[in-house]
C-alpha positions in Angstrom: 21.5 -4.8 4.9 24.7 -2.9 4.4 26.7 -4.2 1.3 30.4 -4.2 1.2 32.8 -3.9 -1.5 32.1 -7.6 -2.6 28.6 -9.1 -1.7 29.2 -12.5 0.4 27.9 -15.7 -0.7 25.1 -15.9 1.9 23.4 -12.6 0.7 23.3 -13.4 -2.8 19.7 -14.3 -4.2 19.1 -16.6 -7.1 19.6 -15.3 -9.7 23.2 -14.0 -9.6 24.8 -13.2 -12.8 28.4 -12.9 -12.6 28.6 -10.7 -15.8 25.4 -8.8 -14.5 26.1 -4.9 -14.4 23.4 -3.8 -11.8 22.4 -5.0 -8.1 18.9 -5.4 -7.1 18.7 -5.3 -3.2 15.5 -6.4 -1.8 14.6 -5.5 1.5 11.2 -6.8 3.1 10.9 -4.7 6.0 8.1 -6.6 7.4 10.7 -9.8 7.9 14.0 -8.0 8.0 14.8 -10.7 5.2 17.1 -9.4 2.4 19.0 -10.6 -0.8 20.7 -9.1 -3.5 20.3 -10.1 -7.1 23.1 -9.5 -9.8 21.2 -8.9 -13.0 21.6 -7.0 -16.4 19.6 -3.9 -16.5 19.1 -4.0 -20.1 17.4 -7.1 -19.9 14.9 -5.9 -17.0 14.5 -2.5 -18.7 13.4 -3.8 -21.7 10.3 -5.3 -19.8 9.6 -2.6 -17.7 9.8 1.3 -17.9 9.7 1.4 -14.3 12.7 -0.4 -14.3 14.3 1.8 -16.9 13.8 4.8 -14.9 14.9 3.4 -11.8 18.2 2.4 -13.3 18.8 5.6 -15.2 19.0 7.2 -11.5 21.4 4.8 -10.1 24.7 5.4 -11.9 28.0 5.2 -10.1 28.5 9.0 -10.9 26.6 10.1 -8.2 28.3 10.2 -4.8 25.0 8.8 -3.0 24.5 5.5 -5.0 26.0 2.4 -3.2 28.4 0.2 -5.3 29.4 -3.2 -4.6 31.2 -5.9 -6.8 31.6 -3.1 -9.3 28.0 -2.6 -9.9 25.5 0.2 -8.8 22.9 -1.0 -6.2 19.6 -0.4 -6.0 17.5 -0.6 -3.0 14.0 -2.6 -3.8 11.2 -2.5 -1.1 10.1 -6.0 -2.4 10.1 -9.5 -0.7 13.2 -11.2 -1.8 11.2 -14.2 -2.9 9.0 -12.3 -5.0 11.4 -10.4 -6.8 13.6 -13.6 -7.3 10.3 -15.0 -8.8 9.8 -12.1 -11.1 13.4 -11.8 -12.3 13.6 -15.6 -13.0 10.5 -15.2 -15.2 11.8 -12.1 -17.0 14.8 -14.4 -17.9 13.4 -17.7 -18.5 9.6 -17.3 -19.1 7.0 -17.6 -16.5 6.3 -21.2 -15.3 3.2 -21.5 -13.5 1.6 -24.7 -11.8 -1.4 -26.0 -9.6 0.1 -28.7 -7.8 -0.7 -27.2 -4.1 -0.8 -23.9 -2.1 2.9 -23.3 -2.6 2.0 -22.5 -6.5 -0.3 -20.4 -5.6 1.9 -18.2 -3.4 4.5 -18.2 -6.4 1.7 -17.0 -8.8 0.7 -14.2 -6.4 4.3 -13.0 -5.9 4.8 -12.4 -9.7 1.5 -10.9 -10.1 2.1 -8.6 -7.3 5.4 -7.4 -8.9 4.3 -7.4 -12.3 1.6 -5.1 -11.6 3.8 -3.1 -9.3 6.6 -2.6 -12.3 4.0 -2.4 -15.4 5.0 -5.7 -16.8 2.0 -6.4 -18.9 2.6 -9.2 -20.4 3.7 -11.2 -17.1 0.7 -9.8 -15.6 -2.0 -11.1 -18.3 0.1 -14.3 -17.9 -0.4 -14.8 -14.3 -4.1 -13.8 -14.7 -4.7 -16.5 -17.1 -3.3 -19.0 -14.7 -5.7 -18.0 -12.1 -8.5 -18.4 -14.3 -7.8 -21.6 -14.8 -8.8 -22.6 -11.4 -10.9 -19.3 -10.7 -13.1 -19.4 -14.0 -15.0 -16.6 -15.7 -16.5 -19.2 -17.9 -19.5 -21.8 -16.9 -17.3 -24.3 -18.4 -14.6 -23.5 -16.1 -16.8 -23.7 -13.2 -18.0 -27.3 -14.3 -14.4 -28.2 -14.6 -13.5 -26.7 -11.2 -16.1 -29.1 -9.7 -15.1 -32.0 -11.3 -11.6 -31.6 -10.2 -12.6 -30.5 -6.5 -14.5 -34.3 -6.7 -11.5 -36.0 -8.3 -8.6 -34.7 -6.6 -6.7 -36.0 -3.8 -5.7 -33.5 -0.9 -2.1 -32.1 -1.0 -0.3 -31.6 2.2 -3.9 -32.0 3.9 -5.6 -29.4 1.9 -8.2 -30.2 -0.7 -8.5 -28.7 -4.1 -8.0 -25.9 -5.1 -5.8 -25.9 -2.1 -6.0 -22.2 -1.4 -8.9 -20.4 0.1 -11.0 -18.1 -1.8 -10.6 -15.3 0.5 -6.8 -15.3 0.0 -8.0 -15.2 -4.0 -10.1 -12.2 -3.5 -7.7 -10.4 -1.2 -4.9 -10.9 -4.0 -7.5 -9.8 -6.8 -8.3 -6.3 -4.7 -4.5 -5.9 -3.9 -3.6 -6.3 -7.6 -6.5 -4.5 -9.1 -7.6 -7.5 -11.1 -11.3 -7.7 -11.4 -12.2 -11.0 -13.8 -11.5 -13.5 -10.8 -13.5 -11.5 -8.2 -17.1 -12.7 -9.3 -15.9 -16.6 -8.8 -13.7 -16.1 -5.8 -16.7 -14.3 -4.1 -19.0 -17.1 -5.2 -17.2 -20.0 -3.9 -16.3 -17.8 -0.5 -20.1 -17.4 -0.3 -20.1 -21.3 0.1 -18.5 -20.6 3.9 -20.2 -19.2 6.9 -19.4 -15.6 7.8 -18.5 -16.5 11.5 -15.8 -19.1 9.7 -14.3 -16.3 7.4 -14.3 -13.9 10.3 -12.3 -16.4 12.4 -9.9 -16.9 9.8 -8.9 -20.2 11.4 -9.5 -22.2 8.2 -6.3 -24.4 7.6 -5.7 -22.8 4.1 -5.7 -19.4 5.7 -3.2 -20.3 8.4 -0.3 -21.5 5.8 2.6 -19.3 6.6 4.1 -17.9 3.5 5.7 -14.3 2.8 3.6 -13.8 -0.2 0.3 -14.8 1.7 -2.4 -12.5 1.0 -4.5 -10.9 3.9 -6.8 -13.4 5.6 -9.2 -10.8 6.7 -12.4 -9.8 4.8 -12.6 -6.0 4.0 -15.7 -3.9 4.8 -16.2 -3.5 1.1 -16.1 -7.3 0.4 -18.2 -8.0 3.5 -20.8 -6.5 1.6 -20.1 -8.2 -1.6 -20.2 -11.5 0.2 -23.2 -10.8 1.7 -25.2 -10.3 -1.7 -23.5 -13.1 -3.2 -24.8 -15.2 -0.4 -28.1 -14.2 -0.7 -28.2 -14.4 -4.3 -27.0 -18.1 -4.3 -29.7 -18.9 -1.6 -32.4 -17.3 -3.8 -31.1 -19.3 -6.6 -31.7 -22.3 -5.2 -35.1 -21.6 -3.7 -36.5 -20.3 -6.8 -35.1 -23.2 -8.9 -37.1 -25.4 -6.3 -40.1 -23.7 -5.8 -40.5 -22.5 -9.8 -38.8 -24.8 -12.2 -39.3 -28.1 -10.3 -42.3 -28.0 -7.8 -44.3 -25.4 -10.0 -43.6 -26.9 -13.3 -46.0 -27.8 -15.7 -45.6 -30.8 -18.3 -44.0 -29.8 -21.8 -46.7 -29.1 -24.5 -45.5 -32.3 -26.4 -45.8 -34.4 -23.1 -46.6 -38.0 -23.9 -47.2 -39.3 -20.5 -50.1 -40.2 -18.5 -52.7 -37.3 -17.6 -50.6 -35.8 -14.4 -47.9 -38.4 -14.1 -44.8 -36.0 -15.0 -46.5 -33.1 -13.3 -46.6 -35.3 -10.2 -42.9 -36.3 -10.7 -41.8 -32.4 -10.8 -43.4 -32.0 -7.7 -41.7 -35.0 -6.3 -38.5 -33.6 -7.4 -38.9 -30.4 -5.7 -39.6 -32.1 -2.7 -36.6 -34.2 -2.6 -34.5 -31.0 -3.5 -36.2 -29.0 -0.7 -35.1 -31.6 1.9 -31.4 -31.9 0.4 -30.4 -28.5 -0.1 -27.8 -27.0 2.8 -26.4 -23.4 3.3 -23.6 -24.5 1.3 -25.2 -25.7 -1.7 -23.9 -24.4 -5.0 -26.9 -23.8 -7.2 -24.9 -24.6 -10.7 -23.5 -28.0 -9.4 -26.9 -28.4 -7.8 -28.9 -28.2 -10.9 -27.0 -30.6 -12.7 -27.7 -33.0 -10.3 -31.3 -32.3 -10.3 -30.9 -33.2 -14.2 -29.4 -36.5 -13.4 -32.0 -37.2 -10.8 -35.1 -36.6 -13.0 -33.3 -38.8 -15.7 -33.6 -41.7 -13.4 -37.2 -41.1 -12.7 -39.3 -43.6 -15.1 -42.3 -41.5 -14.7 -41.1 -38.6 -16.6 -41.6 -38.8 -20.6 -38.9 -38.1 -22.9 -40.4 -34.5 -24.0 -40.8 -33.3 -20.5 -37.3 -34.7 -19.7 -35.8 -33.0 -22.6 -37.6 -29.6 -21.9 -36.5 -29.6 -18.2 -33.0 -29.9 -19.2 -33.1 -27.2 -21.8 -34.6 -25.1 -19.4 -31.9 -25.8 -16.6 -29.1 -25.4 -19.0 -30.3 -21.9 -20.0 -31.1 -21.4 -16.4 -27.7 -21.9 -15.1 -26.3 -19.9 -18.2 -28.3 -17.0 -16.9 -27.2 -17.0 -13.5 -23.4 -17.3 -14.7 -23.8 -14.3 -16.9 -25.5 -12.2 -14.0 -22.7 -13.2 -11.4 -20.6 -10.2 -12.0 -23.5 -7.6 -11.8 -24.4 -9.2 -8.2 -21.5 -7.5 -7.0 -21.5 -4.4 -9.4 -19.1 -5.4 -12.0 -19.6 -5.2 -15.8 -20.3 -8.4 -17.5 -17.6 -11.1 -18.3 -16.8 -9.9 -21.9 -15.7 -6.2 -20.4 -14.0 -7.8 -17.5 -12.1 -9.9 -20.0 -11.3 -6.7 -21.9 -10.4 -4.5 -19.0 -7.8 -7.3 -17.4 -6.5 -9.4 -20.5 -6.5 -7.0 -23.5 -2.9 -6.6 -24.9 
């Protein structure tokens, strides 16, 4: 875009402040889209040393600096929609929602530019918002499942509206590590041929801020490790925690009755699980199923529940290590520390 002495209304992006003292011209080379934003250099510079350095180099004194509307022009190689979102967040504060896939793209754009321009507080806000859906705690995982069961589709897309491959690729692109384990865990619920075809409706929604829909060679390996870990967790649970279980030391049932009930539970679970079974939710369902069995005494039922709760916590704690990442506490420190 060539700017004239006055920027036409059609080329002005939002926000545009009449009393601004610098113009940012966002030019997306991939789509040929462009928009100009008239802003206050002091507002942006106080949030980012990168902006401050850029503005110091853009002064009307230099003959090779474009000027429009009496302001120096800084050319930005950013998507106009993303730069607009970033500027509005810096002026008005970030506003993140989770009402549909468009809200994810808004977060993605702000996270990209907050990372690019070293705006730490805005980057942390975007990461915390992602964690509300793509959790780093077991409690968060359980909330995810509950919402997925109860939430109605939005624009024909089921909760969480966005494909985990897009979340994973956004995390890789912006060097966010804390959402990677859960994104890979939920991605492993999809078959590899489906992922490689990239034809899922959630992957085909068009938007300038859409992350890549391709699985990288690095993440193909991590996907495989997570997929196998998930299957092993389900099978070990069925064989050891259920079918191979012995009654509690304080068992109050008739001899052999509780143990037979555990064998029956294991047999039913071995017939009901599928390749897309998520072990963490599956274990909770097993607790509920055993609770309905009148042949199991209270001490055995209680011991089973305690063991399953501990097993779920163990599996969740080990999740980052499956793909070579440090533990959750270290990831939190790396990505969310002030």
